C-alpha angles and dihedrals in degrees: 000000000000131000093225096076138079120220105185119188121194114193132185141113128307104270094034093103095254095142098046092043092051091048091054091045091052092045091050092053090047091053088049088062103266133126111238140194126182132204120195127202118182140155129244093259135102095218130021130003126112114292132168141177126204122209113197114195132181140155088241128059115295116203105160147034109274132234105275117315141260107219126050124191103188112189097173122231111286091186096052113153096214125001092209130107088218094061122102093257097034125234100334093179089065100039097092085067104028097048096048103053099085093064097046112112123235111275092023128147127246122195112179134178109249088193089074104014105051131184092272092054091047090050090053088060093047083234098166092048092049091046091054092048093051100034092244120165114225123208111175110192131176095232092160092060092047089055095044091055087064095044105254122083093194088070090074086094088062089050088052090054089051090053090047091050092052094047093048098036095242119164105248092207089084090059093044090054092051094046092053091048095050107036137059111265099255094047091043094055092049091052092049090052091053091045092056095041090054091046092051093046090061106028094073093055123098108249123220096196131079099206113123133170111264120246125232147147135224122223092202137036110274134217124201109219144158128222087257091058092050094049092049094046091048091052091051093048090049091057101259106162102167133056130168127183153136120239116262129151124279100009091057093084094067091043091052095047092048091047090053095050107032096079089060088061097043091259133139132234121191128189107200138185099268144348095268089060091044095056093040092050092050089048090054091049091052092047087055091054107268125123100245140185139185135165149157143181127273103294093038093045088055088065090054093064094097096050089043090058090046090054090052094048097043090040091230113161117235138152118225128187124212114192105193125218133168113292172136102168111337089340110158103336097192099042127089125245137153098217100115095074098105090041092055094045099047112018116124131043127317127341116352120246103178141108120239126194126186112195119199105201143009096280092049091046088059098041097043095045089054089048090050090059092045093051095042094052096040096048100029099235139108117277118199127202109202120194136143145237091271095056092038095063111021114107124219134171117247132180103268092221090062086086095052094113134138115259118240115216091164109133091213127238100355123145122235119231089256090054091046090056088061096040127102116279133180117245087255088065096252118138114247096237094165103046115177096225117048139143113271088355091286115129116206114268134217130193122231110266096033115127110252094010101103116136140141121259108203135168088220122086105273149191122252090278093048099257114142111269132176094177107139095223092049091047093053093045094050095044093047091049093050092049090047087069091069091055089049092049091049091051091050093049092046091052095048120112092232120050124209088219114085125199121199129185138032113342093223096046118148097218134044139208118202123195144149140212125358096357094065100093092043088054090049091054089050089051090056091052093047092052090047087055092054102264122130105230141147132175140212125206112203119212101170110074099163119054088027117229094240097167097049096044090046091055090049096048093045089056097058135061096220135004131207115207112213120200143142104245139082100238104051093241097171092047087051091051091049092050090047090055098034106024097165090069093058094105089056096053126089127165139234109195133186124179107153095112095267126097123238121277117212092252090056090060093044089054092045092052093049089050091051091052103035102027125224130105129311112255090224111064092197090072127069130214116204114190125220118277109278096022 
């Protein structure tokens, strides 16, 4: 990509403070006036195992992970199980250096901790030879010893930040401010001492590199947030006052954030014994009149299939989250994938009657989660927000005033007791909750305890009052009415001022890229590069998965000669959904797939597009190109 950006990668073992250090580093650069984007890679272990975080920073807007990186701070893994190449998992102590060299750009910087990665280990990697071949600049530092001198080895990450600041000419006051804000006074002062000692130890040296941190300025106050933050804040603003769940990576972040904040709003958070109970409990809370939410990741969401079907049959509004990760089964719990799409659309019994949104970035996480609550409580059905491990954890800066919105405590389409007195009732006195004929397919709703609102809520097919009914005419009438809601939702979304589908690139472009969810902004960056290289390309990111935005996608596909569908799974699930809804465009659609546990980089998509146009093989064997039918 460009030379006017810093992509700083800090690598170590789980438990070495990689995540918290990178967050502070990103926040410091943001406060210095830069736009930032983080990418986190970590193993499915509590302690030890190679983990890294990238912080991409630029004076201009940053919306994606970059291509490789240009600064490596390799701490080594202080929790390594076995520092031997002959062990099952290899030399884990060395992996924060050895497994990160292939992605380092030419002319990049390597700072590594000599306290864990000694000369012998560096020699095993032929580090000096590789550095000479690639123009890398090596700065071995005994960060471990610096930290030990002050009593706490974990503070070597602070020493590494001090070295980084000196090498890139970053004002350490930003880091000092964050350390004081986030640590107890005695620990904070020790960290600040180490920070400055490491900075001074390097700043007097003569540097051989020319990489410096960019300079920039923000017009507005900035906030550094993840997709999980945005989803949780949207739920709170939309009046959600109940959440139930069971921990499972990567959904746990939203559950934790909601649990921390709900008590301030008079809300309730419940951790229960499993995901069946979680979804059922949230369903009960919604039935009783609260705005409620639950969620999980793939395996846990599978257990929610039965309560999900119950919500559809009883027409009880609820919002569910599905945070995708690589499967099947436990799969790779900490790696991103987009392979739960068909599961989310069709799991449970019978025909689906739900709404599914797939936000692509922090702003969309907020907007589409709020819309999920609006739709669920207006149309009395489950609304699902599907996202993935990438979007869950990546941090981006956003204008803080983006979240200056009015809260919405409205319970949705619920009748008052005065309205119930005038509503249709059976001769037995029961309220006809499930009337055959209703506007937009939405029968009027009462809340338990309201005078005149008594009805039965059954998982069986039922009559207007909720009594079990297997009458064919009643079955057809009830099913048709429930499905009518999806047509009504689609009409509402189509008429809205703001679409959940985003198009990027020249309007009259010859070629198209189609994607969904967390890959959207990476695809958009690739589109910019392709047009700079002389191609004629535009892209659409789709946020509405059910009901599908037929009209908008039709307009997009009709306007291009060919279209490459980009997604993170092995079976082209979104392409399959698009062909199911818009079969006549099948011959225009090819696929670029990636499912190795890492998200796309912009260059991956550039290479995939060029392969789709020119033929040949993809340079990266971990991706797969699937041509259009008939090619």
